N, C-alpha and C positions, 0 to 999 in steps of 0.2 A: 535148601529150598525153603525151609521154615524161616530161616533168618531173613532171606530175601523178601518173603511175603510180609514179615513183620516190618521190615524197612518201609515197604510200600504203604502198609497200614498206617504207620506213624506219620508219614508224609501227608497222607490224606487227612488224618485226624487234626493235625496242627497247621495244615495249609502252608508248608514250607515250599517256596518256589525259588528257582534260580535267580529271579529278579532281586531277591532280598540280598544277594551278594553285593549288589551295587550300593547298598546302604552302609554308612559308616557305623551303624548301631549293631548291637548283638542281641539275638533272641535265643534263649535256652529254656527248654520246657520238657515236660515228660509226664509219664503215667507210672504210678507205683502200685503194683498188685500186692495185696496183703500188707498194707502199710503198718509199721510199728510205731508210728507217731503221726502228728498232724501237720508237719512241715518239713521243708528242705532248707538247709542252711548252706550258703555258698561262702567259701573261704578263699582268701589269697594268702598263702603261708598260714600263719596262725591267727590272722585277723578276719573277722566277719565282714564280708562285702554286702550281703543282703540275705533276707530269708523270704520264703514264699509258703503260704499255707496251702494245704491240699484242698481242692474243692470237693463237691459231693461225688464226683467221678474219680477221685484220688489223683487229680492232675495238678500240676504246678507250672508256673512260668516266671521267668525273669526277662526283663527287657531293659537294655542300657543304651543310652544315646552314644556313649563311647566307653571303651574299657581298655586297660593296658593288656596287650597281647601276652599270653604266657600260660603257665600251668596253675590251675586252681584245683580245689576239690570240693565236692558236695557231700554233705553229711545228712543221713537219715538214720538217726540213732537206733541201734548202736553201730551201724555200718557207715563206711565212707569210701569214696573212690575218686580218682582223678577226672578232671575235664580240662581240655585245652581250649581256650577261647581266644578268638582274634576278631578284629573289626570285620563286619559283614557276615559273621556266622549266623546261621539259622539252624540250630542244633536241637534235636529231639531225642529223648531216651525213653526206653521202657524197661522196667525190671520187676522181678518178683522177689520180695524179701526172703522167701523160703529158700532161694538159691541165688543170693544177691549178685555176686560177681559173674557167675556162669550164665545168668539170665539177662544180664545187662546188654543192651544193643543201642548203638548210636546211629542216627540217620540224619540226613539233611546236609547243608553246607557246613563243612568243618568236621564231618564224621570220619574222614580217612585217618587223620592222625590219632583221633580218639579210639577208634576201633583197633588200630595197630598197637597202641600202648596197652589197651585192655587185653588183647590176645597175647602180647608179650608177658604181661603180668600173670595170666593164667598158665602160660607155658612154663614160666619160671617156677610157679607153685608145683606144677606137675613134675618138673625135672629135679626138684630139690632132693627127694628121697633117692633118686637114681645117682645123683652126684655124691650124696653122702656115702654111698657104697664104694665110690671111687677113691676115697681118701686113703685106702690101704694100698693103692697102686704106687709104684715108683714115680718120682716127680715128672720125668719126661713123658711117661705114658699118661699121667694125669693131665698134664698140659695139652697133650695131643687131643684128648677127648673133649676138654673144655673148649679148645680153639675150634674144634669141629662144630660144636653146638653154636658157638658165636658166629661162625661162617654161615650156618644155615639161616640165622636170624638176619644177617646182613644181606643175604640173597633175597629174602622176602622183602626187606626194606627197599632193596634196589628195584624190584618190580614196581613197588608203590611210587618210588621217585620217578620212574619212567613215565608214569601216567601224568606227571606234572601238576599234581594237586597239593604238593607240600611246599610251604615256604622254607626259606633257608633256616629260620629259627626252629621250625618244626623238624626239619631234617637233623639239625644239631641235637635237639632233645631226644629224638628217636635213637640216634647213634649213641648218645650218652647212656640211655637206658640199657642198651645192649652191652656196651663196653664195661660200665661200672658194675653191672650185675655179675658178669663172669669174672671180673677182676677181684670181686669180693671173695669168691671161692678160692682164688689163688692166694689171697691174704690169709685165709683160714687154713689152707692146706698144711703148712708145717706143723701146726698145733694139733690138728685132727690126725695127721699121719703118725705122729709119735706114739699114739695108742697102739699102733700095729708094729712099732719098731721093737726089735729084740731088747734094746737098751732103754726104751721108754724116753728117749731124749730127741731133741731136734737134730736132724741130720743135715749134712752139707747139701745144698741145693745146686742144680746146674747154674752156670754163670749167667745164663739168659733168663732165669726164672722170673726175676723182677724187672724185666725189660720194660714192661708197661708203665712202670712208675715214672719214667722219663716224660711221659705225656700227661701226668695227672694235673688237672686244673684245680687250683686251690682258691680261685677267686671268681667263679662264674655265678653271678646272682641268679641267673635263670635256672640253675640246677639246685639251688639251696634246698628246696622242698621236694626234689625228685627222690623217691624212696631208694632206688639202687645206688644213687650218688651218695646220699647221706649214710646208708649202711656201709658202703665202701669206706667212707671217711672214718667212721667209728672203728672198723676193723683195722684200717691202715694205721691210725694213731696208736691203737693197742699194740699192733705188731711192731711198729718202729720203737715204741717205748720198751717193749719186752727185750728186743734185740740189742738195744743200745745201753740199757742199764742193768744187764744181767749180774754183774759183780756187785754193784752197790745195793741192789735189791735183795741179795742173798736168796738164791734159788734152792729149793729142796725138792728133788724129783720133778723139776720143771714147774714148780709152783712158787710164786712170788711170796717171800716172807716179810719184806718191808713194804707193806702196802702204802704207807704214807709217801715214801720216796717215789714209788712207782707212779702214783697218781699225781704227785707234784711234777714228775717228769712229763706226764701227758699234758698238763697245763702249759708247760714251757714249749712243748712241741707245737701245740695248737697256736700259741702266741707267735712262734717263729715262722710257721708254715702257712697258715690260713690268712688270707687277706680280705675275704668277703665278710663284712661285719656280722650279718645275721647268721651265717653259717658258723662263724667263730663263736658267737654267743650260744648257739644251740649245742655245739660240741662241748663247750665249757660246762653247760648245764648237764649234759649227759655224764661227764666225768664226775661232777659234784654229786649228782643223785646216786650214781653207782657206788661211789666211795662211802657217802654218808649212810645210805640205806642198806648196803650189803656187807660192808667190811666190819661195822660195829667196832671201831677202833677205840683206843683209850681217849678220854675227854681232852687230854692235853694235845694228842695228835689231831683230833678233830679241830681244835682251836688253831693249831698251826696250819692245817689245810685251808681253813676258811680265811685266815689272814693272807695266805699266799694267793688264794682266789681273788680276794679284794685287790691285792697288789697288781695282779695281771689283768683283771677284768672288772674294774670298779664301776664302769658304765654299762655293765651287762644288762640287757633288757629283762632278764629273768632274776635279777639280783634279789628283789623282795621275796620271791618264792623260795630261793635258795637259803636266804637268811632265816626265813620262817621255818624251814625244815631243820636247819642247824639248831635254832633255839628250841624247837620241839624235841629234838634228840637230847639236848642238854638237860631239859626238864624231865627226862625219863631215865636219868642215871640212877644207879642203886643208892639207897638210903634217902631218896627224895620221896615226898608224898605223891601218890598217884594224882594226876590232874583232876581238878574239881569239875568234871563234866557231868551234866545231868541226863538221866534216862528215866523211862517210865516203866513201872511194874505192871503186872497183869490186872491189878485193880484200878489202874489209871493214876496212881500216885507218882509224884516226881521225886526222885532221890539222886544224890550225887554218888559217884563211884567211891568216894571216900567214906560215905555213910555205909554203903553196901559192904565194903571190905574192912571196916574199922575193927572188927573182932576176928582174930585168927588168920589162918592161911587161906588165900583166895587165888584162884586162877580165872582170869577174865579171857574168854575166847569170843570169836566173832563169826556171824553167819548171815546169810541173806537168802531170800526166796528166789533170787535171780539164778542161783546155781543149786539145783536140787541135789545133784550128785555130791557136791561138797557138803551140803547140809547133812545128808544121810551118813556120810563118812565121819563128819565131826561128831554126830550123835553117837555113833558106834564107839569112837575113841573116848568120848566123855564117859560112857558107860564102863569102859575098861578101866579108866583112871579112877573112877569112883570106887571100884572094888579094890584096886591095887593101892591106892593112896587116899583112903577115906578121911584122913586128917585135913584134907583140903576141901574148900567149897568151890564148886565149878559153876561160874556165872556166865551165862550166854548173853551176848549183846547183839541184838538184831539190827541190821542196817538196810536201808533202801527197800523197805517192805511196808505195805499199807497195814494199818492196825488190825483190820479184820483178817487179812491173810496171815499175818504174824500169829494172831491168837489161834486161828484154825490149825496152823502148822504145829504150834506148841502142843495143843490138845491131842492132835492125831499122833504126835511123836512119842507121847507119854513122858516127855521131859518134865522135870520138876518145875511147876509153874512159879514157885517161890524164888527160883534162881534164874528166871528168864526176864530180860528187859529189852526195851526198844529205844533206839536212839532218837532224841528230840531233833538234833541237828547233825546230819550225817557229815557235813563238811567240817564242823567243829570237832566232832569225834575223831575223824581220820587225821586231822592236823594235830590234835592234842596227843593222840596215842600213836601216831605214825603207823597206821594199820597197813603194813606191807611186810611180807606177802600175806595171802589170804589165810594161811595156817598159823599166823602169828598168835601168841597168847602173852598175857602180862601176868606175872606172878608177884603177889604182894604178901606182906605179913603185917597185920594191923594197919592196912592202907599205906604201908611204906613199901616202895618198890624193891623187890629182890632181883628180878630180871624182866625188863620190859621188852626184850627182843627174843623171847623164847619161841619155840615151835611146838604146837600142841601134840605133834606126833613124836618128837624127839625128847620132849621134856620128861624128866624123871628116869632117864635111861642111864 
């Protein structure tokens, strides 16, 4: 009843009428309760279509004379969500950032597909923990439970289709959202199930287990930025690579030993299977970032990987970003000087990291006011290390925090002010030091890198 009343309220607020369906234009508007920013940004894929500032009543609106039908997403930092737009739509939303997805409601012309995709998204989030518990089941029982969930979603979609308010493109998108979401769980099953196996290895699966792979679409442009489809593709490529290069990659207790070969194999699979250019570029990017950021391979292996990447995807739309990451990692190898990035001390003086670490052993760690829990945890860990390993200087670099907030947090925390700094340029700092993951620390000796990819919690153990 509450949702119905909100639908009616939104229609009255923005004056959406059935007459607007006759227009070839598109109207998309809404109200943001408890906004976290001053605008809404509309994207098609990863490209900005338009932005709209919130007015004094926290409302926004977009109006287009014409627009390509398909899946878009709107961003109100730090959150984002889908919106499907088609010619003639008059679509209105209302949401509360305190409960972003759960409070979101679509109304007006074009709301049917959007509310269905939203309810599907919420249902998938709710089911995830339940499905995780099913990985210990035998394959046939697991398949039965997954297929039952999928059947329920198709029954709901069938009722919506009966109403006649969905175009063929919208039906296809809705079906793909259901199918690829549940097929992702099937791709993950063998690897999750082996944790419960007596032997800890992949077991033989029923002959029909991968039956769904016969209908995988590797070239549908409309699905490229559909989350269930993309996540399926990532897991699918991972699974195929693992299964097909077991011997060459040298497995040890189910873990790949030759990461270079394994990731090169992924690149070749993407090249041979995926026909849609933008999807192919995005998958290549995923493999490159995963390998370069997480594996921390030898420099010669990194070079061989990036050479292979250029060979297969030299016109990749993300090429500059990937090359920049590779060069950043090369600059952080042992025996090289720490990048000459400038930060500000408590007195407001500007110093480079090389100046700060020029004498003795130093550990650079990173924190932000955005995550107070992480800050408190880091603070505790630094206190422990200061006692256990007093020969090191522990230097905190703050990111994405205003000067006053940063100073206040340092003073309240009782951290050593002389060893706390604030980044001038967050983007330059993260690119130069490859700050990933958040617990990363950089260990130097006289400003020369000892380990640029250490973890503040596992260091010195």
